[in-house]
N, C-alpha and C positions, 0 to 999 in steps of 0.2 A: 198481829195484834194477841192478846192473851186474854184468859177469860177467870171472873173469880166469882165462885158461887157462894152465895151466904145462907144457911140452914138456920131457920128459926127453931128455936126450942123453948121448952118451958113454961113460962106465963105468956109469954109473947105467942107463941102457938096456940095456947088456948084461946087467947083473943083473937088469933087470925081464924078460926072456924066459924066467927061471927062476921059474916060477909061486911056488915056495916062498920067493921073496924078496918082502919090502915094501918101499914106498917110506916114507921118513924126512924129513919136512920138519921143519927147523929153526926156532926162535922168530924168528931174523931173517929169514929166507926170508918168513915170515908176516906179519912187522911190516912188511917193505918192499912186499910186495904190497897190505897194506890201505893203508899211507900213500900208494902211487900210485894206488891206486882211488879214494879220499877225494880226492887232489889233483885227479883228472881230474873226480870230479864237480863240485868247487867251481868249477873253470874253467868246464864246460859250463853251470852254471846262474847263473854269474857273483856268486856269493856272495862275501863279503868274508873269509870264513874261512880260515884255512890251518891244516896240521896241524905242532904243534910235536912231538910225540912219539907214538909206538905202544909199548905196553908187554905185548904177550903172551909169557908166561914159558916156554910149554911147547913141546915137540916133538909132531908128528902123524906115528904111526905108521898108515899107509893101505895098502890092497891095490894090486897092481899096476893099472895103467892109466893114461889120460888124466885129470889133476885140474883141476877147473873151482872157480872161489871165485866165489860170488855175496856180495857185501858191500853190506849194506843201507846206502841214505843214511842221513845224520845227521836230524835234527829239522830242519825248516823253520825253526824259531824263531830259528836264528842265534844260538846262545849259545856265549859262549867258556868254558872251563874243561874239567874232566875230564868223559868220556862213556864208553860203551861202545857198541860196534857189532856187530850180530848179522853172523858170517859161515856161509854154509853151504857145506860142502865137498862137492864130488860127484866120485865116480871112474866113468868111463866113463858120465856121464850119471844116476848113481844117488846119490842122498844118503848120505853115509857119516856125516858129522859136523856138528854146529852148534855152534859156539863164540861166546863173548863175549871182544870184543877191547877192553881200554882204549885210549883213546886221549886226548891233549888236543890240543884246539883253542883257535885263538887267532884274533880277529876284529881287523883293521886295516883303517881307514878313513883315505883320504886327503879331507879336509875343510879349509873354511876355520875359522880362530879368530882371535879377537882377538889383533892384534899387540901393543897395550897396553891398560892397564885403560880399559873404556867406561863413562862416568858415565851414570846415570841420565837419559834425555832427549837424549842426544847423537845428532846423526844420522850414519849410517855412510856412510862413503866408502871408495873402494877401498885408499886408505893405512892405513886402519886395521883391515885384515884380511891374514892370510898364510896360505899352505896347508901342513899338517903333516899326517904320517901319525899317527895316533892309534889307541892299542890301547884297545878297549872291551870291557866284560864282555858287554852285550848290546845288540841295536839299539833306539835311540830313536826312536819314530814321527816326531816332528816334528823330526829333526836335520836343520839347515841343509847339506844337499850341495852348493849352488850359490851363489855369492856374489851374483849377480844378484838371487838372490830378497829380499835385505836391504838392496843398496846403497840409499841415500835414504830408507831408514827409520829411525825413532828408536827407541832403546831404551827397555825399560819397567821396567829393574833395571840395577845395576851387576854388569858381567861381567867377570872376571878375563882378564889378557892369557893365551893358550892354552886357554882354557876351551872345549871345544865348544859351538856354539851350538845353541839350539832357536828355532823360529819364534815361539813363545810369547812370547819377550822383545823381539820388535820389533812395531812399529806405524807405520802410516802418521804421518809427521810433521803438525803442524798448520800447516793452510795459512793460517790467520788466528787471530791472538791476541786475547784480549779486551781491548777498551780501543783496538784498532788501527784506524784510518781506514783505509777500502777503497774501492776503487771499485766503486760500483754500476751494473750493465747494466739499464736499465729497459726498453728495446725493442730489438731487433736484428733487423732485416729486409734483405735485399739493397738496399744503397743509402741506409740509413737506420740509425742508430745513436744511441741516445739514453744518455747516461750522468749520474753524478752521484755524491756522497761521501757516505758516513755512517760512525758509529762502529760497531763490532763490541761488542756487549754478550756475546756469547760466544765462546768459541774454538772450533776444527773443523777437521776434516780435508776435503778434496774430498769433495765429494758431500752432506756435511751441510748440514742447515737451519737456520740461527742467527738471533737476535733483531740487529736492528739498530736505531739510533736515529739521525734526521734532527739534525744539530748545531744548525741553525736555529729548526726548529720544535719540537724535542725529539721529535716523533712517532716511536713504534716500530712495526717492522713485520718481517717475515719475509723470506729470502733464501737462495738455495742458493749453497753455496761453488764456482764452476767453477776457480778455480786460486789459487796462492797472492796473497792482497790483493785478489781480483776475486770477486764476487757476482754473483746475478742474481735478479731478483723475475720471480713469475709465470710460471716456466719450468716447473712440475710439476703 
């Protein structure tokens, strides 16, 4: 929770010296206090929320004294839309009132999005992306926040231009395609490297184990993909 202290000065201070008088806090003052405190809270928490509006409609009639405002932080779920926050009003350190204040929150993120339509299986490069500030209803757990997380990856579905990106829509591209002729590293030691060629019977990504076929003997065997177009046998 966070605390807001209101110091009364000038004419109102003169009135407050007379114990028969009370303080009247307008709805506009209350709304401003709540908006400022929520904004400060979001900045401290590095949240992506901002206050679009505060809608308390009543005045508060309070006893004389120093007024402190304890505004409860909003839910950590980071959800846009209409909410209400609890506010405790203390006078001279004593709880005087508890109110609920309606607030409207908006979540805005600066994220990479597709510049144009991305087709399924397309490998993503930096020219395919652009940064936009996007309003969102709620946080998406696997939202792409950094373009480096997907550069060089292949799409697993069609993606529309301007659409927020999710990591589940991308995968490492195939390093070897089915039927492709690949370089096979048979042995690799300092000063010695034995290589041959074979035909890939499966497609796969770097690290996958695939079936190969010797184009001369037709013998089949397994190898692990080291890099695009290159595999190694007996390395695992």
